[in-house]
ROTORKOL-27767 format. One record per residue (C-alpha): residue in one letter; x, z, y. Coordinates in steps of 0.2 Angstrom, whole numbers. Layout:
// residues N
<atom rest="A" xx="X" zz="Z" yy="Y"/>
...
// end
This chain:
// residues 380
<atom rest="P" xx="347" zz="-120" yy="-896"/>
<atom rest="R" xx="345" zz="-116" yy="-877"/>
<atom rest="M" xx="328" zz="-111" yy="-883"/>
<atom rest="A" xx="333" zz="-99" yy="-896"/>
<atom rest="N" xx="344" zz="-89" yy="-882"/>
<atom rest="C" xx="332" zz="-86" yy="-872"/>
<atom rest="T" xx="323" zz="-71" yy="-868"/>
<atom rest="L" xx="302" zz="-69" yy="-869"/>
<atom rest="S" xx="304" zz="-65" yy="-852"/>
<atom rest="D" xx="312" zz="-81" yy="-848"/>
<atom rest="C" xx="302" zz="-94" yy="-854"/>
<atom rest="V" xx="284" zz="-85" yy="-847"/>
<atom rest="Q" xx="292" zz="-85" yy="-830"/>
<atom rest="G" xx="300" zz="-101" yy="-833"/>
<atom rest="Q" xx="280" zz="-107" yy="-836"/>
<atom rest="S" xx="272" zz="-99" yy="-823"/>
<atom rest="T" xx="281" zz="-100" yy="-808"/>
<atom rest="P" xx="275" zz="-121" yy="-807"/>
<atom rest="R" xx="257" zz="-116" yy="-811"/>
<atom rest="R" xx="256" zz="-101" yy="-800"/>
<atom rest="K" xx="262" zz="-113" yy="-784"/>
<atom rest="R" xx="246" zz="-126" yy="-788"/>
<atom rest="L" xx="235" zz="-110" yy="-788"/>
<atom rest="D" xx="242" zz="-106" yy="-772"/>
<atom rest="G" xx="240" zz="-121" yy="-763"/>
<atom rest="A" xx="221" zz="-124" yy="-772"/>
<atom rest="R" xx="218" zz="-106" yy="-762"/>
<atom rest="S" xx="224" zz="-111" yy="-747"/>
<atom rest="A" xx="216" zz="-127" yy="-747"/>
<atom rest="T" xx="200" zz="-118" yy="-748"/>
<atom rest="L" xx="200" zz="-108" yy="-737"/>
<atom rest="L" xx="206" zz="-120" yy="-722"/>
<atom rest="L" xx="193" zz="-130" yy="-728"/>
<atom rest="P" xx="179" zz="-123" yy="-720"/>
<atom rest="I" xx="188" zz="-120" yy="-702"/>
<atom rest="M" xx="193" zz="-139" yy="-701"/>
<atom rest="R" xx="175" zz="-144" yy="-703"/>
<atom rest="L" xx="172" zz="-131" yy="-688"/>
<atom rest="I" xx="184" zz="-143" yy="-675"/>
<atom rest="P" xx="172" zz="-158" yy="-672"/>
<atom rest="W" xx="158" zz="-146" yy="-668"/>
<atom rest="F" xx="171" zz="-134" yy="-657"/>
<atom rest="L" xx="176" zz="-150" yy="-647"/>
<atom rest="A" xx="156" zz="-157" yy="-645"/>
<atom rest="V" xx="153" zz="-138" yy="-636"/>
<atom rest="T" xx="169" zz="-137" yy="-626"/>
<atom rest="I" xx="164" zz="-155" yy="-619"/>
<atom rest="V" xx="147" zz="-150" yy="-616"/>
<atom rest="L" xx="153" zz="-135" yy="-608"/>
<atom rest="I" xx="168" zz="-144" yy="-595"/>
<atom rest="G" xx="151" zz="-156" yy="-591"/>
<atom rest="H" xx="145" zz="-140" yy="-583"/>
<atom rest="S" xx="160" zz="-132" yy="-576"/>
<atom rest="V" xx="164" zz="-127" yy="-558"/>
<atom rest="C" xx="174" zz="-141" yy="-554"/>
<atom rest="A" xx="170" zz="-151" yy="-540"/>
<atom rest="A" xx="166" zz="-170" yy="-543"/>
<atom rest="D" xx="178" zz="-182" yy="-535"/>
<atom rest="P" xx="179" zz="-188" yy="-519"/>
<atom rest="A" xx="180" zz="-206" yy="-521"/>
<atom rest="K" xx="165" zz="-203" yy="-531"/>
<atom rest="P" xx="147" zz="-204" yy="-523"/>
<atom rest="A" xx="140" zz="-188" yy="-526"/>
<atom rest="T" xx="125" zz="-183" yy="-536"/>
<atom rest="P" xx="107" zz="-175" yy="-529"/>
<atom rest="G" xx="107" zz="-164" yy="-544"/>
<atom rest="K" xx="109" zz="-145" yy="-540"/>
<atom rest="K" xx="123" zz="-134" yy="-551"/>
<atom rest="R" xx="117" zz="-127" yy="-567"/>
<atom rest="P" xx="121" zz="-111" yy="-575"/>
<atom rest="S" xx="137" zz="-111" yy="-582"/>
<atom rest="M" xx="148" zz="-99" yy="-594"/>
<atom rest="F" xx="164" zz="-104" yy="-581"/>
<atom rest="A" xx="152" zz="-97" yy="-567"/>
<atom rest="R" xx="148" zz="-80" yy="-573"/>
<atom rest="P" xx="138" zz="-69" yy="-558"/>
<atom rest="K" xx="144" zz="-50" yy="-558"/>
<atom rest="K" xx="125" zz="-43" yy="-554"/>
<atom rest="Q" xx="109" zz="-46" yy="-559"/>
<atom rest="T" xx="99" zz="-53" yy="-545"/>
<atom rest="P" xx="104" zz="-67" yy="-532"/>
<atom rest="S" xx="101" zz="-54" yy="-516"/>
<atom rest="E" xx="115" zz="-41" yy="-527"/>
<atom rest="Q" xx="126" zz="-57" yy="-528"/>
<atom rest="L" xx="129" zz="-63" yy="-512"/>
<atom rest="A" xx="133" zz="-45" yy="-507"/>
<atom rest="H" xx="144" zz="-39" yy="-521"/>
<atom rest="A" xx="154" zz="-59" yy="-515"/>
<atom rest="N" xx="152" zz="-52" yy="-496"/>
<atom rest="S" xx="160" zz="-37" yy="-502"/>
<atom rest="L" xx="175" zz="-47" yy="-508"/>
<atom rest="K" xx="177" zz="-58" yy="-496"/>
<atom rest="G" xx="177" zz="-43" yy="-484"/>
<atom rest="A" xx="189" zz="-36" yy="-494"/>
<atom rest="G" xx="203" zz="-51" yy="-494"/>
<atom rest="R" xx="199" zz="-55" yy="-511"/>
<atom rest="N" xx="195" zz="-73" yy="-505"/>
<atom rest="A" xx="200" zz="-82" yy="-521"/>
<atom rest="E" xx="188" zz="-71" yy="-532"/>
<atom rest="A" xx="174" zz="-70" yy="-518"/>
<atom rest="T" xx="174" zz="-90" yy="-518"/>
<atom rest="R" xx="170" zz="-89" yy="-540"/>
<atom rest="Q" xx="157" zz="-76" yy="-533"/>
<atom rest="Y" xx="149" zz="-86" yy="-521"/>
<atom rest="G" xx="150" zz="-102" yy="-533"/>
<atom rest="A" xx="142" zz="-91" yy="-547"/>
<atom rest="L" xx="128" zz="-88" yy="-536"/>
<atom rest="V" xx="124" zz="-105" yy="-536"/>
<atom rest="H" xx="126" zz="-110" yy="-552"/>
<atom rest="S" xx="114" zz="-97" yy="-558"/>
<atom rest="W" xx="101" zz="-96" yy="-544"/>
<atom rest="S" xx="102" zz="-112" yy="-537"/>
<atom rest="S" xx="84" zz="-113" yy="-529"/>
<atom rest="S" xx="86" zz="-96" yy="-522"/>
<atom rest="A" xx="86" zz="-91" yy="-502"/>
<atom rest="E" xx="105" zz="-86" yy="-505"/>
<atom rest="A" xx="109" zz="-100" yy="-514"/>
<atom rest="P" xx="114" zz="-111" yy="-497"/>
<atom rest="V" xx="119" zz="-97" yy="-489"/>
<atom rest="A" xx="134" zz="-96" yy="-503"/>
<atom rest="Q" xx="137" zz="-112" yy="-505"/>
<atom rest="L" xx="140" zz="-113" yy="-484"/>
<atom rest="E" xx="153" zz="-97" yy="-489"/>
<atom rest="C" xx="161" zz="-103" yy="-504"/>
<atom rest="A" xx="166" zz="-121" yy="-492"/>
<atom rest="R" xx="171" zz="-110" yy="-480"/>
<atom rest="L" xx="185" zz="-101" yy="-492"/>
<atom rest="L" xx="191" zz="-117" yy="-499"/>
<atom rest="E" xx="193" zz="-122" yy="-480"/>
<atom rest="K" xx="202" zz="-107" yy="-478"/>
<atom rest="E" xx="213" zz="-107" yy="-494"/>
<atom rest="G" xx="219" zz="-123" yy="-489"/>
<atom rest="D" xx="212" zz="-131" yy="-505"/>
<atom rest="Y" xx="203" zz="-146" yy="-491"/>
<atom rest="A" xx="197" zz="-161" yy="-505"/>
<atom rest="A" xx="187" zz="-145" yy="-515"/>
<atom rest="A" xx="181" zz="-138" yy="-497"/>
<atom rest="F" xx="176" zz="-156" yy="-492"/>
<atom rest="D" xx="165" zz="-160" yy="-509"/>
<atom rest="E" xx="157" zz="-142" yy="-507"/>
<atom rest="Y" xx="150" zz="-146" yy="-488"/>
<atom rest="E" xx="143" zz="-162" yy="-497"/>
<atom rest="Y" xx="135" zz="-152" yy="-510"/>
<atom rest="L" xx="129" zz="-144" yy="-496"/>
<atom rest="I" xx="120" zz="-156" yy="-485"/>
<atom rest="L" xx="115" zz="-169" yy="-501"/>
<atom rest="N" xx="104" zz="-152" yy="-507"/>
<atom rest="Y" xx="99" zz="-138" yy="-495"/>
<atom rest="P" xx="96" zz="-150" yy="-480"/>
<atom rest="G" xx="88" zz="-140" yy="-464"/>
<atom rest="S" xx="97" zz="-124" yy="-469"/>
<atom rest="F" xx="112" zz="-125" yy="-459"/>
<atom rest="Q" xx="118" zz="-131" yy="-443"/>
<atom rest="Y" xx="122" zz="-149" yy="-447"/>
<atom rest="S" xx="135" zz="-153" yy="-433"/>
<atom rest="E" xx="145" zz="-138" yy="-439"/>
<atom rest="I" xx="147" zz="-144" yy="-456"/>
<atom rest="L" xx="152" zz="-162" yy="-450"/>
<atom rest="D" xx="163" zz="-155" yy="-440"/>
<atom rest="S" xx="171" zz="-147" yy="-454"/>
<atom rest="E" xx="170" zz="-164" yy="-465"/>
<atom rest="F" xx="178" zz="-174" yy="-450"/>
<atom rest="R" xx="193" zz="-160" yy="-448"/>
<atom rest="I" xx="195" zz="-161" yy="-468"/>
<atom rest="A" xx="195" zz="-180" yy="-466"/>
<atom rest="N" xx="206" zz="-182" yy="-451"/>
<atom rest="Y" xx="219" zz="-170" yy="-461"/>
<atom rest="F" xx="221" zz="-182" yy="-477"/>
<atom rest="M" xx="223" zz="-198" yy="-461"/>
<atom rest="T" xx="235" zz="-191" yy="-453"/>
<atom rest="T" xx="246" zz="-179" yy="-463"/>
<atom rest="R" xx="262" zz="-183" yy="-472"/>
<atom rest="H" xx="259" zz="-175" yy="-490"/>
<atom rest="R" xx="278" zz="-173" yy="-498"/>
<atom rest="F" xx="280" zz="-179" yy="-517"/>
<atom rest="L" xx="285" zz="-165" yy="-525"/>
<atom rest="G" xx="288" zz="-154" yy="-510"/>
<atom rest="V" xx="303" zz="-160" yy="-508"/>
<atom rest="L" xx="302" zz="-179" yy="-504"/>
<atom rest="P" xx="296" zz="-189" yy="-490"/>
<atom rest="G" xx="276" zz="-194" yy="-494"/>
<atom rest="S" xx="265" zz="-203" yy="-483"/>
<atom rest="A" xx="246" zz="-201" yy="-479"/>
<atom rest="D" xx="230" zz="-200" yy="-492"/>
<atom rest="L" xx="221" zz="-211" yy="-485"/>
<atom rest="E" xx="210" zz="-219" yy="-499"/>
<atom rest="T" xx="203" zz="-201" yy="-501"/>
<atom rest="A" xx="201" zz="-200" yy="-480"/>
<atom rest="L" xx="191" zz="-217" yy="-481"/>
<atom rest="S" xx="180" zz="-212" yy="-493"/>
<atom rest="M" xx="177" zz="-194" yy="-484"/>
<atom rest="F" xx="175" zz="-205" yy="-465"/>
<atom rest="E" xx="162" zz="-217" yy="-476"/>
<atom rest="K" xx="151" zz="-201" yy="-480"/>
<atom rest="I" xx="153" zz="-193" yy="-463"/>
<atom rest="V" xx="145" zz="-207" yy="-456"/>
<atom rest="L" xx="131" zz="-209" yy="-470"/>
<atom rest="N" xx="127" zz="-193" yy="-467"/>
<atom rest="G" xx="127" zz="-194" yy="-448"/>
<atom rest="P" xx="123" zz="-210" yy="-442"/>
<atom rest="Q" xx="119" zz="-202" yy="-425"/>
<atom rest="W" xx="129" zz="-188" yy="-424"/>
<atom rest="S" xx="142" zz="-188" yy="-410"/>
<atom rest="G" xx="159" zz="-188" yy="-421"/>
<atom rest="T" xx="152" zz="-204" yy="-429"/>
<atom rest="P" xx="158" zz="-218" yy="-419"/>
<atom rest="S" xx="176" zz="-208" yy="-421"/>
<atom rest="A" xx="174" zz="-210" yy="-437"/>
<atom rest="Q" xx="169" zz="-228" yy="-439"/>
<atom rest="F" xx="183" zz="-233" yy="-429"/>
<atom rest="N" xx="194" zz="-223" yy="-441"/>
<atom rest="I" xx="188" zz="-233" yy="-457"/>
<atom rest="G" xx="193" zz="-247" yy="-449"/>
<atom rest="W" xx="209" zz="-241" yy="-446"/>
<atom rest="I" xx="212" zz="-236" yy="-460"/>
<atom rest="Q" xx="206" zz="-254" yy="-468"/>
<atom rest="E" xx="217" zz="-262" yy="-458"/>
<atom rest="Q" xx="234" zz="-249" yy="-463"/>
<atom rest="R" xx="226" zz="-256" yy="-481"/>
<atom rest="E" xx="230" zz="-274" yy="-475"/>
<atom rest="A" xx="212" zz="-276" yy="-480"/>
<atom rest="Y" xx="210" zz="-286" yy="-463"/>
<atom rest="D" xx="191" zz="-293" yy="-469"/>
<atom rest="L" xx="183" zz="-275" yy="-472"/>
<atom rest="A" xx="193" zz="-269" yy="-455"/>
<atom rest="S" xx="186" zz="-285" yy="-443"/>
<atom rest="S" xx="169" zz="-276" yy="-451"/>
<atom rest="A" xx="172" zz="-260" yy="-449"/>
<atom rest="Y" xx="177" zz="-262" yy="-431"/>
<atom rest="E" xx="162" zz="-272" yy="-428"/>
<atom rest="V" xx="149" zz="-261" yy="-434"/>
<atom rest="V" xx="157" zz="-249" yy="-421"/>
<atom rest="Q" xx="154" zz="-261" yy="-404"/>
<atom rest="Q" xx="136" zz="-264" yy="-412"/>
<atom rest="S" xx="130" zz="-248" yy="-416"/>
<atom rest="Y" xx="138" zz="-239" yy="-403"/>
<atom rest="P" xx="142" zz="-250" yy="-388"/>
<atom rest="Q" xx="143" zz="-235" yy="-377"/>
<atom rest="S" xx="154" zz="-225" yy="-384"/>
<atom rest="K" xx="172" zz="-224" yy="-380"/>
<atom rest="F" xx="180" zz="-231" yy="-395"/>
<atom rest="A" xx="169" zz="-248" yy="-394"/>
<atom rest="A" xx="183" zz="-255" yy="-382"/>
<atom rest="D" xx="197" zz="-252" yy="-394"/>
<atom rest="A" xx="186" zz="-258" yy="-409"/>
<atom rest="A" xx="184" zz="-275" yy="-400"/>
<atom rest="F" xx="205" zz="-277" yy="-398"/>
<atom rest="R" xx="208" zz="-270" yy="-415"/>
<atom rest="Q" xx="196" zz="-281" yy="-422"/>
<atom rest="G" xx="204" zz="-296" yy="-411"/>
<atom rest="C" xx="220" zz="-291" yy="-419"/>
<atom rest="C" xx="214" zz="-292" yy="-438"/>
<atom rest="L" xx="205" zz="-310" yy="-436"/>
<atom rest="Y" xx="223" zz="-317" yy="-427"/>
<atom rest="L" xx="232" zz="-308" yy="-444"/>
<atom rest="I" xx="219" zz="-317" yy="-454"/>
<atom rest="A" xx="219" zz="-334" yy="-446"/>
<atom rest="K" xx="239" zz="-330" yy="-446"/>
<atom rest="E" xx="236" zz="-330" yy="-466"/>
<atom rest="R" xx="226" zz="-349" yy="-463"/>
<atom rest="P" xx="239" zz="-360" yy="-452"/>
<atom rest="R" xx="231" zz="-374" yy="-458"/>
<atom rest="E" xx="211" zz="-368" yy="-453"/>
<atom rest="E" xx="205" zz="-374" yy="-436"/>
<atom rest="R" xx="189" zz="-361" yy="-439"/>
<atom rest="S" xx="200" zz="-347" yy="-440"/>
<atom rest="L" xx="207" zz="-351" yy="-422"/>
<atom rest="Q" xx="192" zz="-355" yy="-415"/>
<atom rest="I" xx="186" zz="-336" yy="-419"/>
<atom rest="V" xx="203" zz="-328" yy="-414"/>
<atom rest="R" xx="203" zz="-339" yy="-398"/>
<atom rest="A" xx="182" zz="-334" yy="-392"/>
<atom rest="H" xx="184" zz="-317" yy="-397"/>
<atom rest="F" xx="199" zz="-313" yy="-387"/>
<atom rest="Q" xx="192" zz="-321" yy="-372"/>
<atom rest="K" xx="177" zz="-312" yy="-374"/>
<atom rest="F" xx="187" zz="-295" yy="-375"/>
<atom rest="L" xx="196" zz="-301" yy="-359"/>
<atom rest="R" xx="180" zz="-306" yy="-349"/>
<atom rest="T" xx="173" zz="-287" yy="-353"/>
<atom rest="Y" xx="186" zz="-279" yy="-355"/>
<atom rest="A" xx="198" zz="-283" yy="-340"/>
<atom rest="N" xx="206" zz="-267" yy="-338"/>
<atom rest="H" xx="211" zz="-261" yy="-354"/>
<atom rest="E" xx="228" zz="-254" yy="-358"/>
<atom rest="S" xx="228" zz="-267" yy="-370"/>
<atom rest="A" xx="224" zz="-284" yy="-359"/>
<atom rest="N" xx="241" zz="-291" yy="-361"/>
<atom rest="E" xx="243" zz="-290" yy="-378"/>
<atom rest="A" xx="226" zz="-299" yy="-381"/>
<atom rest="A" xx="232" zz="-313" yy="-368"/>
<atom rest="A" xx="248" zz="-315" yy="-375"/>
<atom rest="H" xx="239" zz="-317" yy="-392"/>
<atom rest="L" xx="225" zz="-329" yy="-384"/>
<atom rest="A" xx="239" zz="-338" yy="-377"/>
<atom rest="E" xx="247" zz="-343" yy="-393"/>
<atom rest="V" xx="231" zz="-346" yy="-404"/>
<atom rest="T" xx="226" zz="-357" yy="-390"/>
<atom rest="D" xx="244" zz="-367" yy="-391"/>
<atom rest="R" xx="242" zz="-369" yy="-409"/>
<atom rest="L" xx="224" zz="-377" yy="-407"/>
<atom rest="A" xx="231" zz="-389" yy="-394"/>
<atom rest="H" xx="242" zz="-396" yy="-404"/>
<atom rest="M" xx="231" zz="-396" yy="-419"/>
<atom rest="T" xx="218" zz="-408" yy="-408"/>
<atom rest="Y" xx="228" zz="-418" yy="-401"/>
<atom rest="D" xx="239" zz="-422" yy="-416"/>
<atom rest="R" xx="221" zz="-427" yy="-423"/>
<atom rest="A" xx="221" zz="-439" yy="-409"/>
<atom rest="V" xx="236" zz="-446" yy="-412"/>
<atom rest="F" xx="233" zz="-448" yy="-431"/>
<atom rest="Y" xx="218" zz="-461" yy="-426"/>
<atom rest="D" xx="227" zz="-470" yy="-415"/>
<atom rest="K" xx="240" zz="-473" yy="-427"/>
<atom rest="R" xx="228" zz="-480" yy="-437"/>
<atom rest="G" xx="222" zz="-491" yy="-426"/>
<atom rest="N" xx="206" zz="-482" yy="-424"/>
<atom rest="V" xx="201" zz="-484" yy="-406"/>
<atom rest="Q" xx="186" zz="-478" yy="-404"/>
<atom rest="A" xx="190" zz="-462" yy="-415"/>
<atom rest="A" xx="205" zz="-460" yy="-406"/>
<atom rest="L" xx="197" zz="-462" yy="-388"/>
<atom rest="I" xx="184" zz="-446" yy="-393"/>
<atom rest="A" xx="197" zz="-436" yy="-400"/>
<atom rest="Y" xx="208" zz="-437" yy="-383"/>
<atom rest="K" xx="194" zz="-434" yy="-373"/>
<atom rest="D" xx="189" zz="-420" yy="-384"/>
<atom rest="F" xx="209" zz="-411" yy="-381"/>
<atom rest="A" xx="207" zz="-417" yy="-362"/>
<atom rest="N" xx="192" zz="-407" yy="-361"/>
<atom rest="K" xx="196" zz="-391" yy="-371"/>
<atom rest="F" xx="211" zz="-389" yy="-367"/>
<atom rest="P" xx="214" zz="-395" yy="-348"/>
<atom rest="D" xx="230" zz="-383" yy="-346"/>
<atom rest="S" xx="241" zz="-391" yy="-359"/>
<atom rest="A" xx="257" zz="-395" yy="-357"/>
<atom rest="K" xx="251" zz="-413" yy="-367"/>
<atom rest="A" xx="235" zz="-415" yy="-355"/>
<atom rest="R" xx="243" zz="-429" yy="-345"/>
<atom rest="A" xx="249" zz="-440" yy="-360"/>
<atom rest="A" xx="231" zz="-437" yy="-369"/>
<atom rest="H" xx="225" zz="-443" yy="-348"/>
<atom rest="E" xx="235" zz="-457" yy="-349"/>
<atom rest="R" xx="230" zz="-462" yy="-367"/>
<atom rest="I" xx="211" zz="-460" yy="-364"/>
<atom rest="E" xx="213" zz="-474" yy="-349"/>
<atom rest="Q" xx="223" zz="-487" yy="-361"/>
<atom rest="L" xx="211" zz="-486" yy="-375"/>
<atom rest="A" xx="195" zz="-485" yy="-365"/>
<atom rest="G" xx="203" zz="-500" yy="-356"/>
<atom rest="K" xx="206" zz="-509" yy="-373"/>
<atom rest="I" xx="190" zz="-505" yy="-375"/>
<atom rest="D" xx="183" zz="-514" yy="-359"/>
<atom rest="L" xx="194" zz="-530" yy="-362"/>
<atom rest="K" xx="184" zz="-531" yy="-380"/>
<atom rest="A" xx="169" zz="-528" yy="-371"/>
<atom rest="A" xx="172" zz="-544" yy="-361"/>
<atom rest="G" xx="178" zz="-554" yy="-372"/>
<atom rest="A" xx="160" zz="-555" yy="-380"/>
<atom rest="A" xx="151" zz="-554" yy="-367"/>
<atom rest="P" xx="152" zz="-575" yy="-362"/>
<atom rest="A" xx="149" zz="-577" yy="-382"/>
<atom rest="A" xx="131" zz="-564" yy="-380"/>
<atom rest="E" xx="127" zz="-576" yy="-363"/>
<atom rest="T" xx="126" zz="-593" yy="-368"/>
<atom rest="G" xx="122" zz="-588" yy="-387"/>
<atom rest="D" xx="135" zz="-597" yy="-395"/>
<atom rest="E" xx="142" zz="-589" yy="-412"/>
<atom rest="P" xx="160" zz="-593" yy="-412"/>
<atom rest="R" xx="163" zz="-604" yy="-424"/>
<atom rest="Q" xx="174" zz="-602" yy="-440"/>
<atom rest="Q" xx="187" zz="-615" yy="-445"/>
<atom rest="T" xx="188" zz="-620" yy="-464"/>
<atom rest="P" xx="203" zz="-619" yy="-470"/>
<atom rest="R" xx="211" zz="-634" yy="-475"/>
<atom rest="P" xx="220" zz="-635" yy="-495"/>
<atom rest="G" xx="235" zz="-633" yy="-494"/>
<atom rest="G" xx="235" zz="-632" yy="-476"/>
<atom rest="K" xx="234" zz="-622" yy="-460"/>
<atom rest="E" xx="218" zz="-614" yy="-452"/>
// end
């Protein structure tokens, strides 16, 4: 009855609307399918291009010796390296440092083997340092050292790298620009290690090597710090950092020994180190502190050595106790227990003499002491 009341147009519209929607959906899917197929290719190309971008490598990773290559992110404005260098210089002269840095970088990427490349590389690093982008500047200086040796003043570049590394070691960076922060010791450590590697005979290398030890000490990596300070003393014994390195190494060894309170060997190493330090650098500003550490370690060693002698003594091992007491008396003559040790040495020596005297008559007559056979149910 309802269909009878419907007009022809109503029936047509009622039947065509769902079908029209299905057709529109199918048409949209057909149009989107080619685009969706292109997405993986687009992502792959993007990843490859990012790999060749202008961004410098992470300073914590070792730099690769390969030179920069052309990149769509570093396109030069001119057709030749000489024209490009002149263009970048003009931008620098006009105070457009950011654009000049990009154009210097574009020159190195596009003509890495040209005579203008090391010049542009150096200018790029200088501008980055001038603008306060110190991590990127260090990377560009490092790239210059690795890829263009002999084309610059070596000491000048190492000075710049040292200045940047020292900034990261000493400057406290605020968190979110407001909250108090701390120095970036990890970055500074990586930079100083590269400086030492780049210029082992450079005049500033002893300081860089000492800073490596100091940073490791702040990180509480006392074994690594001790090794770094040892390098300063062995490789640069005439430098002004040798004495400080010797003292700081002793402090690291002292802290290692405190972590191992029952390890006598660690205490012996600390004692020997500070004894040598005080003989070599008697007038050092930290001599009193070194003497205090030496006295503490010596006292701890004395207690350990004396306790060992007492242990043998209580167990009735006369010979071992006598040896241990003598060892204590020889190594620690100024100890508070030295007098008691000497008295006990005389007593134990007397026991040994009496025992030897008792055995002497039997040895002279050739008689063996007779052993009584115990009687059944009775005493010997």
